[in-house]
N, C-alpha and C positions, 0 to 999 in steps of 0.2 A: 212369113217375111214381113218386115217392117219397111215402109217407104217413108222417105224423108226428103224435104227440100232444104238445102243448106246454102248458105252464102259463104264464099271463100274469098280471101284476099288474093292479090296477084301472085304473091310468093307461094302461098299454099297451093294454088292452082298449078304453078310450075312444078312444085314437088310432086303433085299427083301425076303430072305428065311424065316426069322422069321415072317414077315408079312404074307407071303404065308401060313405058318403053323398055325399061330394064328387064321386066319380067314377061314381056310380050303379051300384056293383058289387052282385052278387047275394049274396055271402057273405064271411066273413072270410078264406077261402082266397084269393079273388080280391084282397082288400085286401092280404094278405101278399105275394102275387105282384106287385102294383103297387108296393109299397114296395121290394121287391127290385129290380125293373126300374129304378126311379128312382135307387136307391142305386148300381146298376151304372153308370148314365149319369153321375151326378154325381161319384162317388168312384173307381170302378174302371175307368172307360172307357179311359183311357190305359194303365193297368196291364195290362188284359186284351188290348189291341191289341198291346202289346209282347211278350206271351207267345206270340202266334200265329206 
């Protein structure tokens, strides 16, 4: 596991709060992980499969 300290703008923080609430997540870390998973599926899916 990698740990990171990040700085977010107010808008980005609000987006995290919405994702957290929409999916019933415990914290912002879970929300960030969810966003990354969805991005991977939507944008990187084919690209990552080609690299394997």
